[in-house]
C-alpha positions as protocol buffer text, in pm:
chain_id: "A"
residue {
  index: 1
  type: UNK
  ca { x: 2106 y: -1956 z: -80 }
}
residue {
  index: 2
  type: UNK
  ca { x: 2102 y: -2197 z: -356 }
}
residue {
  index: 3
  type: UNK
  ca { x: 2417 y: -2422 z: -457 }
}
residue {
  index: 4
  type: UNK
  ca { x: 2505 y: -2306 z: -816 }
}
residue {
  index: 5
  type: UNK
  ca { x: 2511 y: -2579 z: -1028 }
}
residue {
  index: 6
  type: UNK
  ca { x: 2745 y: -2698 z: -1348 }
}
residue {
  index: 7
  type: UNK
  ca { x: 2605 y: -2598 z: -1696 }
}
residue {
  index: 8
  type: UNK
  ca { x: 2757 y: -2923 z: -1872 }
}
residue {
  index: 9
  type: UNK
  ca { x: 2680 y: -3183 z: -1641 }
}
residue {
  index: 10
  type: UNK
  ca { x: 2466 y: -3053 z: -1324 }
}
residue {
  index: 11
  type: UNK
  ca { x: 2725 y: -3130 z: -1057 }
}
residue {
  index: 12
  type: UNK
  ca { x: 2794 y: -2874 z: -752 }
}
residue {
  index: 13
  type: UNK
  ca { x: 3027 y: -2590 z: -854 }
}
residue {
  index: 14
  type: UNK
  ca { x: 3251 y: -2509 z: -561 }
}
residue {
  index: 15
  type: UNK
  ca { x: 3517 y: -2175 z: -601 }
}
residue {
  index: 16
  type: UNK
  ca { x: 3874 y: -2246 z: -570 }
}
residue {
  index: 17
  type: UNK
  ca { x: 4215 y: -2093 z: -694 }
}
residue {
  index: 18
  type: UNK
  ca { x: 4304 y: -2256 z: -1015 }
}
residue {
  index: 19
  type: UNK
  ca { x: 4646 y: -2223 z: -1285 }
}
residue {
  index: 20
  type: UNK
  ca { x: 4503 y: -2058 z: -1574 }
}
residue {
  index: 21
  type: UNK
  ca { x: 4690 y: -2160 z: -1918 }
}
residue {
  index: 22
  type: UNK
  ca { x: 4706 y: -1984 z: -2264 }
}
residue {
  index: 23
  type: UNK
  ca { x: 4943 y: -2015 z: -2550 }
}
residue {
  index: 24
  type: UNK
  ca { x: 4972 y: -1637 z: -2660 }
}
residue {
  index: 25
  type: UNK
  ca { x: 5234 y: -1530 z: -2930 }
}
residue {
  index: 26
  type: UNK
  ca { x: 5395 y: -1855 z: -2952 }
}
residue {
  index: 27
  type: UNK
  ca { x: 5452 y: -1949 z: -2608 }
}
residue {
  index: 28
  type: UNK
  ca { x: 5261 y: -2075 z: -2317 }
}
residue {
  index: 29
  type: UNK
  ca { x: 5159 y: -1830 z: -2001 }
}
residue {
  index: 30
  type: UNK
  ca { x: 5111 y: -1943 z: -1641 }
}
residue {
  index: 31
  type: UNK
  ca { x: 4844 y: -1792 z: -1409 }
}
residue {
  index: 32
  type: UNK
  ca { x: 4884 y: -1902 z: -1042 }
}
residue {
  index: 33
  type: UNK
  ca { x: 4608 y: -1897 z: -805 }
}
residue {
  index: 34
  type: UNK
  ca { x: 4265 y: -1751 z: -1040 }
}
residue {
  index: 35
  type: UNK
  ca { x: 3973 y: -1741 z: -866 }
}
residue {
  index: 36
  type: UNK
  ca { x: 3694 y: -1976 z: -1017 }
}
residue {
  index: 37
  type: UNK
  ca { x: 3422 y: -2170 z: -1017 }
}
residue {
  index: 38
  type: UNK
  ca { x: 3488 y: -2575 z: -1071 }
}
residue {
  index: 39
  type: UNK
  ca { x: 3243 y: -2820 z: -1135 }
}
residue {
  index: 40
  type: UNK
  ca { x: 3324 y: -3114 z: -858 }
}
residue {
  index: 41
  type: UNK
  ca { x: 3183 y: -3375 z: -1094 }
}
residue {
  index: 42
  type: UNK
  ca { x: 3342 y: -3316 z: -1418 }
}
residue {
  index: 43
  type: UNK
  ca { x: 3600 y: -3042 z: -1367 }
}
residue {
  index: 44
  type: UNK
  ca { x: 3404 y: -2744 z: -1577 }
}
residue {
  index: 45
  type: UNK
  ca { x: 3556 y: -2411 z: -1525 }
}
residue {
  index: 46
  type: UNK
  ca { x: 3388 y: -2082 z: -1477 }
}
residue {
  index: 47
  type: UNK
  ca { x: 3581 y: -1744 z: -1458 }
}
residue {
  index: 48
  type: UNK
  ca { x: 3389 y: -1373 z: -1373 }
}
residue {
  index: 49
  type: UNK
  ca { x: 3405 y: -1155 z: -1643 }
}
residue {
  index: 50
  type: UNK
  ca { x: 3626 y: -891 z: -1434 }
}
residue {
  index: 51
  type: UNK
  ca { x: 3861 y: -1206 z: -1405 }
}
residue {
  index: 52
  type: UNK
  ca { x: 3870 y: -1213 z: -1760 }
}
residue {
  index: 53
  type: UNK
  ca { x: 3976 y: -893 z: -1776 }
}
residue {
  index: 54
  type: UNK
  ca { x: 4261 y: -890 z: -1522 }
}
residue {
  index: 55
  type: UNK
  ca { x: 4389 y: -1275 z: -1713 }
}
residue {
  index: 56
  type: UNK
  ca { x: 4370 y: -1037 z: -2018 }
}
residue {
  index: 57
  type: UNK
  ca { x: 4549 y: -769 z: -1900 }
}
residue {
  index: 58
  type: UNK
  ca { x: 4805 y: -962 z: -1789 }
}
residue {
  index: 59
  type: UNK
  ca { x: 4791 y: -1181 z: -2108 }
}
residue {
  index: 60
  type: UNK
  ca { x: 4854 y: -831 z: -2344 }
}
residue {
  index: 61
  type: UNK
  ca { x: 5079 y: -639 z: -2137 }
}
residue {
  index: 62
  type: UNK
  ca { x: 5381 y: -858 z: -2162 }
}
residue {
  index: 63
  type: UNK
  ca { x: 5487 y: -749 z: -1813 }
}
residue {
  index: 64
  type: UNK
  ca { x: 5792 y: -908 z: -1596 }
}
residue {
  index: 65
  type: UNK
  ca { x: 5700 y: -1275 z: -1465 }
}
residue {
  index: 66
  type: UNK
  ca { x: 5710 y: -1364 z: -1134 }
}
residue {
  index: 67
  type: UNK
  ca { x: 5929 y: -1695 z: -1229 }
}
residue {
  index: 68
  type: UNK
  ca { x: 5987 y: -1868 z: -1586 }
}
residue {
  index: 69
  type: UNK
  ca { x: 5904 y: -2265 z: -1628 }
}
residue {
  index: 70
  type: UNK
  ca { x: 6032 y: -2484 z: -1878 }
}
residue {
  index: 71
  type: UNK
  ca { x: 5746 y: -2711 z: -1997 }
}
residue {
  index: 72
  type: UNK
  ca { x: 5834 y: -3012 z: -2182 }
}
residue {
  index: 73
  type: UNK
  ca { x: 5662 y: -3063 z: -2530 }
}
residue {
  index: 74
  type: UNK
  ca { x: 5547 y: -3424 z: -2628 }
}
residue {
  index: 75
  type: UNK
  ca { x: 5445 y: -3577 z: -2963 }
}
residue {
  index: 76
  type: UNK
  ca { x: 5167 y: -3782 z: -3027 }
}
residue {
  index: 77
  type: UNK
  ca { x: 5186 y: -3851 z: -3394 }
}
residue {
  index: 78
  type: UNK
  ca { x: 4903 y: -4087 z: -3508 }
}
residue {
  index: 79
  type: UNK
  ca { x: 5016 y: -4289 z: -3836 }
}
């Protein structure tokens, strides 16, 4: 079996669970334990198409989350 390499830096890609975040309708949505392929060198993340479909369904459905977390917001205003 051939090792999968990153399209960005040609580093080695490994399977792992990640936390996916998205800004949707004025709020951040986090989805934990998402299977993804992640480059060990540059951190580029790749999702299988069926995982993307499941993520979109979760975000767009507006279902009840498993928990709600508070997120601090900072402003980096450059002069």
